[in-house]
FIVEXGU-283822 format. One line per 4 residues: number of its first residue (from 0); their letters; for each residue x, y, z of N, C-alpha, C, O. Coordinates in pm, 1 decimal. Each point is the difference from the previous one (the first is absolute). Example, Ala and Ser with C-alpha at 12.3 -4.5 7.8 and 13.67 -1.06 7.14 Angstrom:
0	AS	1319.0/-569.0/780.0/-89.0/119.0/0.0/90.0/120.0/0.0/103.6/-1.9/66.5 | -138.6/106.9/-138.5/82.0/119.0/6.0/-77.0/109.0/73.0/50.9/110.8/16.9 $
***
This chain:
0	XXXX	7545.6/14207.2/5396.3/42.3/70.5/117.7/146.0/43.6/-11.6/32.1/114.6/31.4 | 54.4/-201.0/-74.7/140.6/33.2/-11.6/24.0/71.3/-131.9/-23.9/-56.7/-106.6 | 71.3/181.5/113.0/19.4/80.1/-119.5/145.7/10.7/-40.3/35.6/87.6/-78.7 | 49.0/-174.2/130.6/141.2/6.2/-32.3/27.0/-48.6/-140.6/-64.5/-92.6/-49.2 $
4	XXXX	161.0/156.5/-14.6/44.4/-49.7/-130.0/89.6/-120.9/23.7/50.1/-20.6/110.5 | -31.2/-56.4/-211.9/69.3/-128.3/11.9/138.4/9.6/64.7/36.2/-88.2/77.9 | 40.7/190.4/-106.9/138.1/5.1/47.2/24.0/101.6/110.8/115.2/28.8/32.3 | -220.0/25.6/26.2/16.5/92.4/112.5/55.7/-75.5/120.3/-38.6/-113.9/26.2 $
8	XXXX	129.3/178.0/46.4/55.1/-61.1/121.0/-35.0/79.9/125.3/14.5/-50.4/111.4 | -60.6/174.6/-128.5/-40.8/84.4/112.7/-133.5/63.8/-32.0/-26.7/34.2/-115.1 | -56.6/-18.0/215.3/-128.0/68.4/-14.9/-23.1/85.0/123.5/-30.5/-52.7/107.0 | 44.7/184.0/-120.9/-20.3/94.5/110.4/77.3/-39.8/126.8/-56.4/-3.3/109.4 $
12	XXXX	183.4/-26.2/-125.3/84.9/-33.1/114.0/-5.6/-144.7/46.8/62.4/-35.2/100.1 | -136.2/-48.7/-171.1/-13.3/-141.4/36.3/87.0/-83.2/-94.0/-8.6/12.9/-122.1 | 91.6/-97.7/180.4/84.8/-90.5/-77.9/-87.1/-116.7/-47.8/-21.6/-96.6/73.2 | -26.7/106.8/-194.4/-92.4/-99.0/-54.4/66.2/-136.3/-15.6/-66.3/-102.7/15.1 $
16	XXXX	194.0/100.1/-44.7/72.3/-126.6/-14.7/2.1/-74.1/133.7/-23.6/-120.7/4.2 | 51.3/191.5/104.0/0.1/-63.1/132.1/-139.3/-51.2/35.9/-14.3/-109.4/54.4 | -87.5/188.6/-84.8/-137.9/-41.9/27.7/-31.8/-128.8/-75.7/-56.5/-93.2/57.3 | 92.1/87.5/-184.6/-25.8/-120.2/-79.9/74.5/-120.7/55.9/-53.3/-111.0/1.3 $
20	XXXX	175.4/132.3/44.4/77.5/-111.6/57.1/-65.1/-53.2/126.9/-2.7/-121.1/22.0 | -49.6/209.7/61.4/-69.6/-44.7/120.4/-124.6/-78.8/-38.5/-26.8/-105.3/57.9 | -48.8/154.3/-153.8/-122.7/-68.2/-40.7/27.3/-135.1/-66.6/-85.5/-88.5/0.8 | 204.5/73.2/-58.1/39.3/-129.0/-58.7/62.4/-92.3/104.3/20.0/-118.7/-25.3 $
24	XXXX	10.5/173.8/142.1/58.6/-81.1/106.1/150.5/-10.2/-4.9/57.5/-85.5/67.4 | 9.0/170.3/-145.3/145.5/-6.5/-9.8/70.3/105.2/84.7/122.9/6.3/1.4 | -200.0/76.6/69.4/54.6/100.8/89.3/-90.0/7.4/122.2/-122.3/-5.3/-12.3 | 181.7/17.5/129.1/-78.4/7.4/123.8/-71.8/134.0/9.7/54.1/102.9/-40.2 $
28	XXXX	-174.1/-104.3/92.7/-78.6/123.0/10.6/65.2/102.8/91.0/-28.3/119.1/-12.7 | 113.5/-160.8/102.7/68.9/93.5/89.1/91.1/96.1/-76.1/39.7/103.6/53.3 | -7.2/-137.3/-176.1/87.4/84.7/-81.0/-74.0/120.7/-57.7/63.5/93.5/-48.6 | -196.7/-94.4/53.3/-79.0/109.3/-56.1/-22.2/110.8/102.0/-6.7/-24.1/120.5 $
32	XXXX	-4.6/145.2/-171.7/-39.4/114.4/80.8/-152.0/-5.5/18.9/-69.0/-64.0/-79.3 | 15.7/129.9/183.0/-145.4/-5.6/24.4/-84.6/38.3/-121.7/-101.5/-64.4/-26.7 | 141.1/166.6/-46.2/-78.8/40.2/-117.8/5.7/-107.9/-108.5/-96.3/-17.9/-74.6 | 207.6/-53.4/65.6/11.3/-107.9/-98.5/-90.3/-116.9/36.5/-54.9/-65.7/-88.5 $
36	XXXX	38.8/39.2/217.3/-90.9/-107.2/43.9/-143.0/36.8/-37.9/-73.9/-83.5/-52.4 | 34.4/208.3/78.7/-134.6/44.0/-37.0/-19.8/-5.7/-151.3/-105.5/-41.6/-47.8 | 206.0/83.0/-26.1/-5.2/-3.7/-146.6/-19.7/-143.9/-47.6/-82.5/-26.6/-87.4 | 158.7/-65.4/145.5/-10.6/-140.7/-37.6/-140.1/-52.4/27.0/-57.1/-71.4/-82.4 $
40	XXXX	1.8/106.7/197.9/-134.3/-46.9/35.2/-103.6/53.5/-97.9/-92.3/-71.9/-38.4 | 106.8/196.3/-1.5/-97.4/61.2/-90.2/9.7/-53.3/-142.7/-101.2/-8.4/-69.6 | 220.9/-27.4/25.4/20.1/-36.6/-139.4/9.6/-150.3/-27.4/-7.5/-42.0/-115.5 | 23.6/-37.8/218.4/11.4/-145.4/-19.4/-133.6/-57.2/-45.3/-105.9/46.4/42.2 $
44	XXXX	111.5/-146.5/-127.7/-121.1/-59.9/-54.9/-49.7/-119.1/79.0/-108.3/-50.8/-29.3 | 181.0/5.2/126.0/-40.1/-116.3/78.3/-109.0/32.9/99.6/-41.5/115.0/14.4 | -3.6/-218.3/53.8/-102.4/19.6/103.2/59.5/79.9/115.1/121.7/3.5/18.4 | -208.5/60.3/58.4/46.0/77.6/115.4/77.5/-88.9/96.7/99.3/43.0/58.6 $
48	XXXX	-144.1/-165.2/-42.4/67.1/-93.1/91.7/141.4/-33.4/-47.8/94.5/5.9/78.6 | -79.2/-40.4/-205.3/132.0/-38.6/-49.7/95.4/119.1/-2.6/118.4/-14.9/30.2 | -168.7/132.0/-65.7/83.3/119.6/-1.6/41.9/36.5/142.6/115.3/36.2/23.6 | -207.3/-45.6/70.1/30.0/30.5/139.7/111.4/-89.9/52.8/88.6/46.9/71.4 $
52	XXXX	-92.3/-173.6/-105.4/104.2/-92.9/46.0/136.1/39.6/-55.6/100.3/-5.7/71.2 | -96.1/45.5/-197.2/127.2/40.0/-60.8/54.0/129.1/60.3/121.2/18.8/9.6 | -212.2/70.3/31.2/40.8/131.6/48.2/14.7/9.1/150.9/48.1/100.9/51.5 | -89.0/-204.8/19.6/12.4/1.4/144.6/-99.9/91.0/69.5/27.7/54.0/107.1 $
56	XXXX	-144.6/-37.4/-169.2/-108.4/79.3/60.0/-125.1/-86.5/5.7/-0.1/-113.5/-47.8 | -106.1/167.3/106.3/-123.6/-77.1/7.2/-80.8/13.8/-128.7/17.2/94.2/-77.3 | -104.5/-190.1/57.5/-89.7/2.4/-115.3/-86.0/126.8/2.8/-23.1/61.6/-104.0 | -23.7/-23.2/221.7/-83.2/120.0/16.3/76.6/125.2/-40.9/-57.1/91.0/-60.1 $
60	XXXX	185.6/-86.1/92.3/82.6/114.8/-38.5/6.6/12.3/-151.1/-14.8/109.6/-54.1 | 36.9/-221.0/-14.6/4.4/1.5/-146.6/-134.5/47.4/-55.2/-3.2/82.3/-91.4 | -106.6/-132.6/145.0/-132.5/40.3/-48.0/-22.3/149.9/23.5/-55.4/68.6/-85.9 | 98.2/-18.2/201.2/-15.6/143.1/28.5/79.1/85.8/-98.4/-51.3/99.8/-50.7 $
64	XXXX	175.1/-138.0/23.7/81.7/75.8/-94.0/-60.1/-3.7/-139.9/1.0/100.9/-70.5 | -52.8/-215.5/30.0/-60.6/-10.2/-132.7/-126.2/84.7/-9.2/-23.0/65.1/-101.9 | -58.0/-64.8/205.1/-122.7/80.2/1.2/32.2/149.6/-2.8/-69.9/77.2/-65.6 | 175.1/-36.1/136.4/38.9/140.6/2.7/46.0/47.3/-136.4/-12.7/117.9/-32.8 $
68	XX	66.3/-209.7/-47.0/50.0/32.6/-132.3/-109.6/0.8/-105.5/18.3/55.0/-108.6 | -130.9/-115.2/140.0/-109.2/-13.4/-99.9/-72.2/129.2/-23.6/-93.2/4.8/-80.3 $
***
């Protein structure tokens, strides 16, 4: 699903480094822009529940974003 090259830091206006930091728990999700939150939900490998907790959204929201991307 994730087509980023190893050292890319931006993908279509999304700060990939910030997204990765949120998913690792080293940056608060409030620091992300709305499109970055959606990007994180679509590209994260964790369960919808765990990703939702990190991003401050519902599990259903993560599932909807992932389905829209499929």
